[in-house]
C-alpha positions as CSV (number, residue, x, y, z in Angstrom):
1,M,0.0,0.0,0.0
2,I,1.0,3.6,-0.5
3,A,-0.2,6.6,1.4
4,V,-1.4,9.6,-0.7
5,N,-2.8,13.0,0.0
6,K,-6.3,14.1,-1.1
7,A,-5.2,15.8,-4.3
8,V,-3.3,12.7,-5.4
9,L,-6.3,10.6,-4.5
10,E,-8.6,12.6,-6.7
11,L,-6.3,12.2,-9.6
12,A,-5.9,8.5,-8.9
13,I,-9.6,7.9,-8.8
14,K,-10.1,9.8,-12.1
15,S,-7.4,7.7,-13.7
16,I,-8.8,4.5,-12.2
17,K,-12.3,5.2,-13.5
18,N,-10.9,5.2,-17.0
19,S,-9.4,1.7,-16.5
20,N,-11.3,-1.5,-17.0
21,N,-8.7,-3.6,-15.2
22,I,-8.2,-2.0,-11.8
23,V,-10.4,-1.8,-8.7
24,V,-9.5,0.3,-5.7
25,E,-10.3,0.0,-2.0
26,I,-10.1,3.1,0.2
27,E,-9.4,1.6,3.5
28,N,-8.9,4.6,5.8
29,N,-9.9,8.2,5.8
30,D,-6.7,9.6,7.2
31,P,-4.3,9.0,5.6
32,F,-6.0,7.7,2.3
33,Y,-4.8,4.4,1.0
34,V,-5.2,3.0,-2.5
35,R,-4.7,-0.7,-3.2
36,R,-4.6,-2.4,-6.6
37,I,-6.4,-5.7,-6.8
38,N,-6.0,-8.2,-9.6
39,S,-8.9,-8.3,-12.0
40,V,-10.1,-11.5,-13.7
41,N,-8.2,-10.4,-16.8
42,N,-5.0,-10.0,-14.9
43,L,-5.5,-13.4,-13.2
44,N,-6.0,-15.1,-16.5
45,K,-2.6,-13.8,-17.6
46,Q,-0.9,-15.0,-14.5
47,Q,1.6,-17.8,-14.4
48,K,0.3,-21.0,-12.8
49,I,2.5,-23.1,-10.6
50,D,2.5,-26.4,-8.7
51,W,1.9,-25.4,-5.0
52,T,2.5,-28.9,-3.7
53,D,5.0,-29.0,-0.7
54,Y,7.0,-32.0,-1.7
55,E,9.5,-31.5,1.1
56,Y,6.7,-31.8,3.7
57,L,5.3,-34.8,1.9
58,A,8.7,-36.5,2.2
59,I,8.8,-35.8,6.0
60,E,5.3,-37.2,6.4
61,A,6.2,-40.4,4.4
62,N,8.8,-41.2,7.1
63,Q,6.6,-40.6,10.1
64,T,5.7,-43.6,12.3
65,G,3.5,-44.0,15.3
66,N,-0.2,-44.2,16.3
67,G,-2.6,-42.8,13.8
68,E,-0.1,-42.1,11.1
69,R,-1.4,-42.2,7.5
70,G,-4.8,-41.8,9.2
71,E,-4.8,-45.4,10.4
72,P,-7.1,-46.3,13.4
73,T,-5.7,-46.2,16.9
74,I,-7.1,-48.6,19.6
75,I,-6.9,-47.8,23.3
76,N,-6.0,-50.5,25.9
77,E,-8.9,-52.5,27.4
78,D,-8.3,-51.0,30.8
79,Q,-9.0,-47.5,29.4
80,V,-12.4,-48.3,27.8
81,E,-14.6,-47.3,30.8
82,L,-12.7,-44.1,31.3
83,S,-13.0,-43.2,27.6
84,K,-16.7,-43.7,27.8
85,T,-17.0,-41.4,30.8
86,L,-14.9,-38.7,29.1
87,A,-17.0,-39.1,25.9
88,K,-20.0,-37.8,27.7
89,D,-18.3,-34.4,27.6
90,Y,-16.7,-34.6,24.2
91,S,-18.6,-37.1,22.1
92,Y,-15.4,-38.7,20.8
93,N,-12.6,-40.7,22.4
94,V,-10.2,-38.2,23.9
95,L,-7.8,-40.9,25.1
96,T,-7.3,-42.0,21.5
97,S,-6.7,-38.4,20.4
98,D,-3.9,-38.0,23.0
99,M,-2.2,-41.1,21.7
100,I,-1.8,-39.5,18.2
101,S,0.7,-36.9,17.1
102,L,-0.6,-33.4,16.5
103,D,1.3,-33.5,13.3
104,R,0.2,-36.9,12.1
105,S,0.4,-37.8,8.4
106,L,-2.7,-38.6,6.3
107,K,-3.5,-40.6,3.2
108,D,-4.0,-38.6,0.1
109,F,-7.5,-39.4,-1.1
110,R,-7.6,-36.8,-3.9
111,H,-8.3,-38.0,-7.4
112,D,-5.2,-38.6,-9.6
113,G,-6.3,-35.7,-11.8
114,C,-5.7,-33.3,-8.9
115,R,-2.0,-34.2,-8.4
116,N,-0.8,-32.5,-11.6
117,K,-3.0,-29.4,-11.4
118,T,-1.5,-26.0,-11.2
119,Y,-2.9,-22.7,-9.7
120,Y,-2.2,-19.0,-10.0
121,A,1.2,-18.1,-8.6
122,E,-0.3,-15.0,-6.9
123,L,-3.4,-15.7,-4.8
124,P,-5.1,-13.7,-2.1
125,S,-4.2,-13.9,1.6
126,V,-6.2,-16.1,3.9
127,S,-7.5,-15.9,7.5
128,V,-8.7,-19.2,9.0
129,I,-11.6,-18.9,11.5
130,I,-12.0,-21.7,14.0
131,V,-14.8,-21.5,16.6
132,Y,-14.7,-23.8,19.6
133,H,-16.7,-24.4,22.8
134,N,-15.1,-26.8,25.3
135,E,-13.3,-28.7,22.5
136,Y,-10.8,-31.2,23.7
137,L,-7.3,-29.6,23.6
138,S,-5.4,-32.1,21.5
139,V,-8.3,-32.3,18.9
140,L,-8.3,-28.5,18.6
141,L,-4.5,-28.3,18.3
142,R,-4.4,-31.0,15.7
143,T,-6.8,-28.9,13.6
144,V,-4.5,-25.9,13.9
145,H,-1.3,-28.0,13.2
146,S,-2.8,-29.6,10.1
147,V,-3.8,-26.1,8.7
148,I,-0.4,-24.7,9.2
149,N,1.5,-27.8,8.1
150,R,-0.3,-28.1,4.8
151,A,-0.9,-24.5,3.8
152,P,1.6,-22.3,1.9
153,A,3.0,-19.9,4.5
154,Q,2.8,-17.0,2.1
155,L,-1.0,-17.5,1.6
156,L,-1.9,-18.3,5.3
157,K,-1.9,-14.9,6.9
158,E,-3.4,-16.0,10.3
159,I,-5.5,-18.4,12.2
160,I,-8.1,-16.9,14.5
161,L,-9.4,-19.1,17.3
162,V,-12.7,-17.9,18.7
163,D,-13.4,-19.3,22.2
164,D,-17.2,-19.3,22.6
165,F,-17.1,-19.0,26.4
166,S,-15.4,-22.4,27.1
167,S,-15.2,-23.5,30.7
168,K,-12.5,-26.1,30.4
169,S,-9.3,-25.0,32.1
170,N,-6.9,-26.6,29.5
171,L,-8.4,-24.2,26.9
172,K,-7.0,-21.2,28.9
173,Q,-3.3,-21.1,29.8
174,P,-2.2,-24.5,28.3
175,L,-3.6,-23.4,24.9
176,D,-2.1,-20.0,25.2
177,N,1.3,-21.5,26.0
178,H,1.2,-23.9,23.1
179,I,0.4,-21.0,20.7
180,K,3.1,-18.8,22.2
181,Y,5.9,-21.3,21.9
182,N,4.8,-22.8,18.5
183,F,2.9,-20.2,16.4
184,P,3.3,-16.8,18.1
185,Y,2.9,-14.8,14.9
186,K,0.4,-16.9,13.1
187,V,-2.3,-17.8,15.6
188,R,-4.3,-15.7,18.0
189,V,-7.2,-16.3,20.3
190,I,-10.4,-14.2,20.8
191,R,-12.3,-15.1,23.9
192,L,-16.0,-14.1,24.1
193,E,-17.4,-12.9,27.4
194,Q,-20.6,-14.9,27.1
195,R,-21.9,-17.9,25.2
196,S,-22.8,-16.6,21.8
197,G,-23.3,-19.6,19.6
198,L,-21.6,-20.7,16.4
199,M,-22.9,-18.0,14.1
200,K,-22.1,-15.0,16.3
201,A,-18.7,-16.4,17.2
202,R,-17.8,-16.9,13.6
203,M,-18.8,-13.4,12.8
204,A,-16.6,-12.1,15.7
205,G,-13.7,-14.0,14.1
206,I,-14.4,-12.6,10.6
207,R,-14.7,-9.1,12.0
208,N,-11.1,-9.5,13.4
209,A,-9.7,-11.1,10.2
210,T,-7.3,-9.3,8.0
211,G,-7.0,-11.7,5.1
212,E,-8.9,-11.1,1.8
213,I,-10.4,-14.5,2.0
214,V,-11.7,-16.2,5.2
215,V,-11.8,-20.0,5.5
216,V,-14.3,-21.0,8.2
217,M,-13.9,-24.5,9.7
218,D,-15.0,-26.5,12.7
219,A,-12.5,-27.2,15.5
220,H,-12.3,-31.0,14.9
221,V,-11.1,-31.3,11.3
222,E,-7.8,-32.2,9.6
223,V,-7.0,-30.7,6.2
224,G,-5.5,-32.7,3.4
225,T,-2.5,-32.3,1.0
226,N,-2.4,-29.0,-0.9
227,W,-5.8,-28.0,0.3
228,L,-5.6,-24.2,0.1
229,P,-4.6,-23.1,-3.4
230,P,-7.5,-24.9,-5.2
231,L,-9.9,-23.7,-2.6
232,I,-9.2,-20.0,-3.0
233,E,-8.4,-19.7,-6.8
234,P,-12.1,-19.7,-7.8
235,I,-12.7,-16.8,-5.3
236,A,-9.8,-14.9,-6.8
237,E,-11.4,-15.2,-10.2
238,D,-14.9,-14.2,-9.0
239,Y,-15.3,-12.7,-5.5
240,R,-19.0,-13.7,-5.4
241,T,-17.9,-17.4,-5.3
242,V,-18.1,-19.5,-2.1
243,T,-16.0,-22.7,-2.2
244,L,-16.4,-26.0,-0.3
245,A,-14.3,-29.0,0.2
246,I,-14.9,-32.8,-0.2
247,V,-15.5,-33.8,3.5
248,D,-14.1,-37.1,4.6
249,Y,-14.7,-38.9,7.9
250,I,-12.6,-39.1,11.0
251,D,-13.9,-41.9,13.2
252,A,-15.0,-40.6,16.7
253,E,-13.6,-43.7,18.4
254,T,-10.4,-44.6,16.6
255,F,-9.7,-41.4,14.7
256,E,-9.3,-43.3,11.5
257,Y,-9.4,-41.0,8.5
258,R,-11.7,-42.5,5.9
259,S,-12.6,-41.4,2.4
260,S,-16.2,-40.3,1.7
261,G,-15.8,-41.4,-1.9
262,A,-13.9,-40.2,-5.0
263,D,-16.7,-38.4,-6.9
264,G,-18.1,-36.0,-4.3
265,Y,-21.7,-35.2,-3.6
266,R,-24.3,-32.3,-3.6
267,G,-26.0,-31.0,-0.6
268,V,-29.8,-30.5,-0.6
269,L,-32.5,-30.3,2.0
270,N,-35.8,-32.2,2.6
271,W,-38.9,-30.5,3.9
272,D,-38.1,-31.1,7.6
273,M,-34.9,-29.1,6.9
274,T,-32.6,-32.0,7.2
275,Y,-29.3,-31.7,5.3
276,I,-29.1,-34.5,2.7
277,L,-26.2,-35.6,0.5
278,L,-27.1,-36.6,-3.1
279,P,-24.7,-37.9,-5.8
280,R,-23.3,-35.4,-8.3
281,S,-25.2,-35.0,-11.5
282,W,-23.9,-37.1,-14.4
283,A,-23.0,-33.9,-16.3
284,D,-20.5,-33.1,-13.6
285,K,-18.7,-36.5,-13.8
286,E,-16.7,-36.2,-17.0
287,H,-13.7,-35.0,-15.0
288,V,-14.5,-35.8,-11.3
289,W,-11.6,-33.5,-10.2
290,D,-13.2,-30.4,-11.7
291,N,-15.1,-27.9,-9.5
292,Y,-18.9,-28.3,-9.6
293,E,-21.9,-26.3,-8.4
294,N,-23.4,-27.3,-5.0
295,P,-26.8,-26.1,-3.9
296,I,-26.3,-26.3,-0.1
297,M,-23.1,-26.3,1.9
298,L,-22.1,-28.5,4.8
299,G,-21.6,-25.9,7.4
300,A,-18.4,-27.4,8.8
301,F,-16.1,-25.8,6.2
302,F,-16.2,-23.1,3.6
303,A,-14.2,-20.3,2.1
304,I,-15.6,-16.8,1.2
305,N,-14.3,-13.4,0.3
306,R,-14.3,-11.4,3.5
307,N,-15.9,-8.3,2.0
308,Y,-18.5,-10.4,0.2
309,F,-19.5,-12.1,3.4
310,W,-20.5,-8.7,4.8
311,E,-22.0,-7.6,1.5
312,L,-24.4,-10.5,2.1
313,G,-25.1,-9.3,5.6
314,G,-23.1,-12.0,7.3
315,Y,-25.2,-14.6,9.2
316,D,-28.6,-13.6,10.6
317,D,-27.4,-12.4,14.0
318,Q,-30.6,-13.7,15.6
319,L,-29.8,-17.3,14.9
320,E,-29.0,-19.0,18.1
321,I,-26.2,-21.5,19.1
322,W,-26.2,-23.6,15.9
323,G,-28.5,-25.0,13.3
324,A,-30.0,-23.9,9.9
325,E,-27.1,-21.4,9.4
326,Q,-25.8,-23.4,6.4
327,F,-29.2,-23.2,4.7
328,E,-29.4,-19.4,5.3
329,L,-26.0,-18.7,3.9
330,S,-26.5,-21.1,0.9
331,F,-29.8,-19.6,-0.1
332,K,-28.4,-16.1,0.3
333,V,-25.4,-16.8,-1.9
334,W,-27.4,-18.5,-4.7
335,M,-30.5,-16.3,-4.7
336,C,-28.6,-13.0,-4.4
337,G,-26.2,-13.3,-7.4
338,G,-23.4,-15.5,-6.1
339,R,-22.5,-19.1,-6.6
340,M,-21.2,-22.0,-4.6
341,L,-18.6,-24.6,-5.8
342,T,-17.3,-27.8,-4.4
343,V,-13.6,-28.2,-5.0
344,P,-12.8,-31.9,-5.3
345,C,-9.0,-31.2,-5.1
346,T,-9.5,-29.8,-1.6
347,R,-10.3,-32.6,1.0
348,I,-10.7,-32.3,4.7
349,G,-11.5,-34.9,7.4
350,H,-14.3,-34.0,9.8
351,N,-15.0,-35.8,13.1
352,F,-18.7,-36.3,13.0
353,K,-19.0,-36.7,16.7
354,G,-22.2,-37.6,18.5
355,K,-24.5,-35.2,20.2
356,G,-22.6,-33.2,22.8
357,P,-23.9,-31.1,25.7
358,H,-25.6,-27.9,24.6
359,P,-26.7,-25.8,27.6
360,F,-29.1,-23.6,25.5
361,M,-31.4,-26.3,24.2
362,T,-34.5,-24.1,24.3
363,T,-35.3,-20.5,23.7
364,S,-37.1,-18.2,26.1
365,D,-40.5,-19.5,25.0
366,G,-39.5,-23.1,25.6
367,K,-39.0,-24.1,22.0
368,T,-35.8,-25.6,20.7
369,Y,-33.5,-23.0,19.3
370,V,-32.9,-25.2,16.2
371,W,-36.6,-25.0,15.4
372,R,-36.6,-21.2,15.9
373,N,-33.6,-20.9,13.6
374,M,-35.5,-22.9,11.0
375,K,-38.5,-20.7,11.4
376,R,-36.4,-17.5,10.8
377,V,-34.8,-19.0,7.7
378,A,-38.1,-20.3,6.3
379,E,-39.9,-17.0,6.8
380,V,-37.2,-15.0,5.1
381,W,-36.1,-17.3,2.3
382,L,-38.5,-20.1,1.5
383,D,-41.5,-18.0,0.3
384,E,-44.6,-20.2,-0.2
385,Y,-42.5,-23.4,0.3
386,K,-42.3,-22.6,4.0
387,D,-45.6,-24.3,4.3
388,A,-44.0,-27.6,3.4
389,L,-41.8,-27.3,6.5
390,Y,-44.7,-26.5,8.7
391,E,-46.6,-29.5,7.3
392,K,-43.7,-31.7,8.2
393,I,-43.0,-30.2,11.6
394,P,-46.3,-28.5,12.7
395,N,-44.9,-27.2,16.0
396,I,-42.6,-24.8,14.1
397,R,-45.6,-22.9,12.8
398,D,-46.4,-21.5,16.2
399,I,-42.9,-20.6,17.2
400,E,-42.2,-16.8,17.6
401,A,-39.4,-16.1,15.1
402,G,-38.6,-12.6,16.4
403,D,-38.0,-9.5,14.3
404,L,-37.3,-10.4,10.7
405,S,-37.2,-6.9,9.2
406,K,-33.4,-6.7,9.0
407,Q,-33.1,-10.0,7.1
408,I,-36.0,-9.1,4.8
409,G,-34.4,-5.8,4.2
410,I,-31.2,-7.5,3.2
411,R,-33.0,-9.7,0.7
412,E,-34.8,-6.7,-0.8
413,K,-31.6,-4.6,-1.0
414,L,-29.7,-7.4,-2.8
415,R,-32.6,-8.0,-5.2
416,C,-32.5,-11.7,-4.5
417,K,-34.5,-14.1,-6.6
418,S,-37.4,-16.3,-5.4
419,F,-37.1,-19.7,-3.8
420,K,-39.0,-21.1,-6.7
421,W,-36.2,-19.8,-9.0
422,Y,-33.7,-21.5,-6.7
423,L,-35.5,-24.9,-6.9
424,E,-35.9,-24.7,-10.6
425,N,-32.4,-23.5,-11.5
426,I,-30.0,-24.5,-8.7
427,A,-31.5,-27.5,-7.0
428,P,-34.1,-29.1,-9.3
429,D,-33.6,-32.5,-7.7
430,I,-35.1,-31.3,-4.4
431,L,-38.6,-31.4,-5.7
432,K,-37.9,-34.6,-7.6
433,T,-36.4,-36.3,-4.6
434,F,-38.6,-34.8,-1.9
435,P,-41.9,-33.7,-3.4
436,V,-44.0,-31.3,-1.4
437,K,-46.8,-33.9,-1.7
438,M,-45.7,-37.5,-2.1
439,P,-47.4,-39.4,-5.0
440,T,-49.5,-42.5,-4.4
441,D,-47.4,-45.5,-3.1
442,F,-47.4,-49.0,-4.6
443,A,-47.7,-50.6,-1.1
444,F,-47.4,-49.8,2.5
445,G,-47.7,-51.4,6.0
446,A,-46.1,-54.4,7.5
447,I,-44.1,-56.9,5.4
448,E,-44.7,-60.4,6.9
449,S,-42.8,-63.6,6.1
450,I,-44.9,-66.3,4.7
451,A,-42.4,-69.0,5.7
452,V,-42.9,-68.5,9.5
453,D,-46.0,-66.9,11.0
454,N,-45.9,-63.6,12.9
455,W,-42.4,-62.5,11.7
456,C,-42.3,-59.1,10.1
457,V,-39.5,-57.0,8.7
458,D,-38.4,-54.5,11.3
459,A,-36.0,-51.5,11.4
460,L,-34.9,-52.6,14.8
461,N,-34.7,-49.0,16.0
462,G,-31.7,-48.6,13.6
463,N,-30.1,-45.5,12.2
464,Q,-28.4,-45.1,8.8
465,Q,-26.0,-48.0,7.9
466,N,-27.7,-50.3,10.5
467,R,-29.0,-53.6,9.3
468,I,-32.7,-54.3,9.4
469,G,-34.1,-57.7,10.3
470,L,-37.3,-59.4,11.5
471,F,-39.3,-59.1,14.7
472,S,-42.7,-60.3,16.0
473,C,-45.4,-58.5,13.9
474,A,-47.4,-55.6,15.2
475,E,-51.1,-56.3,15.5
476,N,-52.1,-53.8,12.9
477,R,-50.5,-54.9,9.6
478,I,-51.8,-51.9,7.5
479,N,-50.8,-49.2,10.0
480,P,-48.2,-50.8,12.3
481,H,-45.7,-48.9,14.5
482,S,-42.9,-47.0,12.6
483,N,-40.3,-49.8,12.9
484,Q,-42.5,-52.0,10.7
485,N,-44.4,-49.5,8.6
486,F,-42.6,-49.7,5.2
487,V,-43.6,-48.1,1.9
488,L,-42.9,-49.2,-1.6
489,S,-42.8,-45.6,-2.9
490,F,-43.4,-43.9,-6.2
491,F,-39.6,-43.8,-6.5
492,R,-39.4,-47.6,-6.6
493,D,-37.6,-47.8,-3.2
494,I,-38.7,-49.2,0.1
495,R,-38.6,-46.6,2.9
496,I,-39.8,-46.1,6.4
497,R,-43.2,-44.3,6.1
498,N,-43.0,-40.6,6.6
499,D,-39.2,-40.8,6.7
500,Y,-36.2,-40.4,4.3
501,R,-34.5,-43.7,5.3
502,C,-34.6,-46.4,2.6
503,W,-33.6,-50.0,2.3
504,D,-30.1,-50.2,0.8
505,A,-28.5,-53.3,-0.7
506,N,-24.9,-52.4,-1.6
507,P,-23.3,-55.1,-3.8
508,L,-20.0,-54.2,-2.2
509,D,-21.3,-55.9,1.0
510,I,-21.9,-59.2,-0.6
511,V,-20.7,-62.3,1.2
512,N,-21.6,-65.9,0.0
513,D,-24.2,-64.5,-2.4
514,R,-25.9,-62.5,0.4
515,I,-26.2,-58.7,0.4
516,P,-27.4,-57.4,3.8
517,I,-30.2,-54.8,3.9
518,K,-29.2,-51.6,5.7
519,L,-30.9,-48.3,6.1
520,G,-29.5,-45.4,4.1
521,L,-30.7,-41.9,3.1
522,C,-33.2,-42.2,0.2
523,H,-31.6,-41.0,-3.0
524,T,-34.4,-41.9,-5.5
525,L,-31.8,-43.0,-8.1
526,Q,-32.9,-46.7,-7.8
527,G,-29.6,-48.7,-8.2
528,N,-28.9,-50.3,-4.8
529,Q,-32.2,-48.9,-3.4
530,F,-34.4,-50.4,-6.2
531,F,-37.1,-52.8,-5.1
532,R,-40.2,-54.3,-6.8
533,Y,-43.1,-56.2,-5.3
534,D,-44.8,-59.1,-7.2
535,H,-48.1,-59.3,-5.3
536,I,-49.2,-62.3,-7.3
537,N,-46.2,-64.5,-6.3
538,N,-45.5,-62.6,-3.0
539,K,-41.9,-61.9,-4.0
540,I,-39.8,-58.7,-3.4
541,Y,-37.2,-58.3,-6.2
542,A,-34.1,-56.1,-5.9
543,D,-33.9,-55.7,-9.7
544,N,-36.4,-55.3,-12.5
545,E,-35.5,-58.5,-14.2
546,G,-36.4,-60.8,-11.3
547,N,-32.9,-62.2,-10.7
548,R,-32.3,-61.0,-7.1
549,C,-34.8,-61.5,-4.3
550,L,-35.4,-60.7,-0.7
551,D,-34.8,-63.7,1.6
552,V,-34.6,-64.4,5.3
553,D,-32.5,-66.9,7.3
554,F,-34.3,-68.5,10.2
555,S,-31.7,-71.1,10.9
556,D,-30.1,-69.5,14.0
557,I,-32.8,-69.8,16.7
558,A,-30.6,-67.8,19.2
559,A,-30.5,-64.7,17.0
560,P,-33.0,-62.5,15.2
561,P,-33.6,-63.7,11.6
562,E,-31.3,-62.1,9.1
563,L,-32.7,-60.3,6.0
564,F,-30.7,-60.2,2.8
565,V,-30.8,-60.1,-1.0
566,T,-29.7,-63.2,-2.9
567,T,-30.3,-65.2,-6.1
568,C,-34.0,-65.8,-6.7
569,N,-35.3,-69.3,-6.0
570,D,-38.9,-70.0,-7.1
571,T,-39.3,-72.9,-4.7
572,S,-38.0,-71.1,-1.6
573,L,-40.8,-70.2,0.8
574,T,-38.4,-67.9,2.7
575,Q,-38.4,-65.6,-0.3
576,K,-42.2,-65.0,0.0
577,F,-43.7,-62.0,1.8
578,S,-47.1,-60.4,2.2
579,W,-47.6,-56.7,2.4
580,G,-50.2,-55.0,4.7
581,Y,-51.7,-53.0,1.9
582,V,-51.0,-53.1,-1.8
583,N,-52.3,-50.8,-4.5
584,E,-53.0,-53.4,-7.2
585,T,-53.8,-50.8,-9.9
586,C,-50.4,-49.1,-9.4
587,L,-48.6,-52.5,-9.3
588,M,-50.3,-53.8,-12.4
589,N,-49.0,-50.6,-14.2
590,W,-45.5,-50.9,-12.8
591,D,-43.8,-50.0,-16.1
592,S,-45.9,-46.9,-16.7
593,Y,-46.5,-45.6,-13.2
594,G,-43.8,-44.4,-10.9
595,S,-40.5,-42.6,-11.5
596,E,-38.7,-43.4,-14.7
597,L,-37.0,-46.8,-14.6
598,N,-33.3,-46.8,-14.8
599,Y,-30.6,-49.3,-14.1
600,I,-27.8,-47.1,-12.6
601,D,-26.0,-48.3,-9.5
602,S,-25.5,-45.3,-7.2
């Protein structure tokens, strides 16, 4: 920067107005400062370089010890009970974390196409914002170490840790000492004087940031090889771009770093405002390492131009603690002239810990703060589609959302488009996958084995990726309890009624010609979630050709019967099932009714 007097400033501004390639920022009134910023045209002329730190990769290759290369770490048996006790506070195994180096190495799960990519030699400076509340110290520090170890020093201007009123003593002096002796000029801590919640704490960090771009991340992540240049280059090209990473998994018990898949995914929402991951569109898969548009971010990690964040109004400052903030920011970006890209060449691992203690579970009127957050987002951004949320969760309709005038004013000022436009142009698969009103089902109710009386398919209180099996049948076969109320939907999947969890038979799980049935988020793409019911022969097929059938094994009398998909056998009674209610008209018109038949494995 150069300081200039007012006369020089006027001449400079006059000259700048005649230039198509220069933008100025006046950062202070006295003295005046003028700063030249690269335009897109200038960026396109820049040299591109390989930013990979091969020297650090060589160091990592020689590291040995617990958790290196992201491998799982197992604690001793005599520590198990203590780890369970501590997990009540942290929702992950802190003893495992303490066994692993803060500088541990990770496997590189990037696609091969990422390894030879080059990026602009000159990129904007970056501030990393990490908010924490009673995070375990070694987990927080490993996040910081991974950011510093794997980011080019000339790009990473600072890391700002925002302490959202933590009460743990090791997050005071021990944390300060570690920063002082290891990163005195790169990391600083801001401590809030009262519990403010994720959104307000992040905004406090961004207000204190000095980098042109801010990267916002959770306090329990580890970033991958060469993560920063590909993340910020799209923002350098267009400042109204928000970038996201491919998010891998860090196991809460063993801290194993696992890939979430090579191709990536797209974030959407259903009508109870649950964040859902859907596969990328086929148009995006020609080069899976290329950046692609994503309708809704996972709030754990994103990058944004600092000035653009405030241009959008930041977060709604009346959102409390956490929840719905990723929807608000995503809608705001897309509907108000920006765009959001997932960058497959940037990968991070996130510890998807269980539910931890949150002292502010309710608002002053006794409602959950997450529901109140949803209400605020719905009233400002969903337009007429807010009624779909209220139909799904009727209690939200009566929640007092508070004063919305500021947020409505921001939407009007930015001339944002309608939510209908967003659904039609940015996320058309939301209405396809989660219709506001579900079409007529092929069948619903209890699914009873014909081989043995009074055994019905049961979800067994399972969550995603849990196997389903059989249990004694509910008395009402047409409208049983939720664990046994399954629907053969318009989308040709079998799902829990009024839910978004579907039967999933992944061929990768096959053992001895048996594929177990697990619960997975419904994706409506058929493939491993495709099922068909033959109500004449009482068979449930897992393909449209009739080669793979649902079957059950009753041989182990000491265990619940196992449900699986296997080769069809016309003489096997264990492959026959009756359904509580069948819509014979729809089933007889299977080829013409229902979503378009396809044969794509998801």
